[in-house]
C-alpha angles and dihedrals in degrees: 000000000000115000104215110204122187106253097207133059116228111283102223131147130191092258097044107133100177129041123201104217117194132146117245135329116240113290092251086074089059096046097040101242099129125176123237098265097037118113118217096236143075110316090001095147108120089210094052088063101195087128091048091056093046088047090054094048093049103030090234101157089215124193117244107204145089091275128124089230090064091052091050094049089057096046092049093053092050092048092049093049094041092239123145134189123226111163110200101224118079095177146342142176125250129193087191116044099230137112098255114132087207090061093063122104136169088030122192114204130210121242096251095162086055088055092050091053089048093049105041095178093070109104104157134055117199109200113202088216144012140257098293114125117296090002123132099261088044091056093041090056090052089049097051094041088068088059098049092253128133141194117240118203116246102170130000092201115111115290088047115222125207136166137207134187118239117182091334093312125119116229122188123210122200118193102209123194109270117266092216120101091242091075094060093092091052090049089052094057092050112112089222093054091047093052092048090045090051091053092047120021090199094062110115139189086257087058091048093055094045087053090050100041091047092080093054106035 
């Protein structure tokens, strides 16, 4: 059994307004066996692609390697745009050493609500995935249920939007389509994607995510 611990602490500042909330990076980020194009920072997997979408939206020309410069580029972007990262999973166990959320068991969650109380300027949570089992929204729902909090649906269109109240403050959650390659099949079945693809055969799942993420990043 492999104990998969999150390798990075939450990245949040006093003026942070939005938090990216995922689960865990691939196990190689915890063991230190990075690939050549990986960046040793949140969402640093080149094959997760979140930073590729952000790069495309803002024309950042980011580095994709193991350098400290690549890390600083990403930190500087987040600070400038008042975006933080607070993945919800602290650790979990795996029988198979891979990046599948479904493969996690005996999961220990981070106290995201505690961080929201500590950083009162945060008003939006950007889930990097929906409510499927062991996804970030799924774990967040479990987390807030224990504190008698509940998500209220605002929009059922993808990406789905919810709200909840915390100490008299409204916080919005947005369940983005996952940046991982495993979500490509789900994107391909979406009516909006099919519609856009029929109008432009060159339209890709990468383009779809850039279009969706642009509003929030």
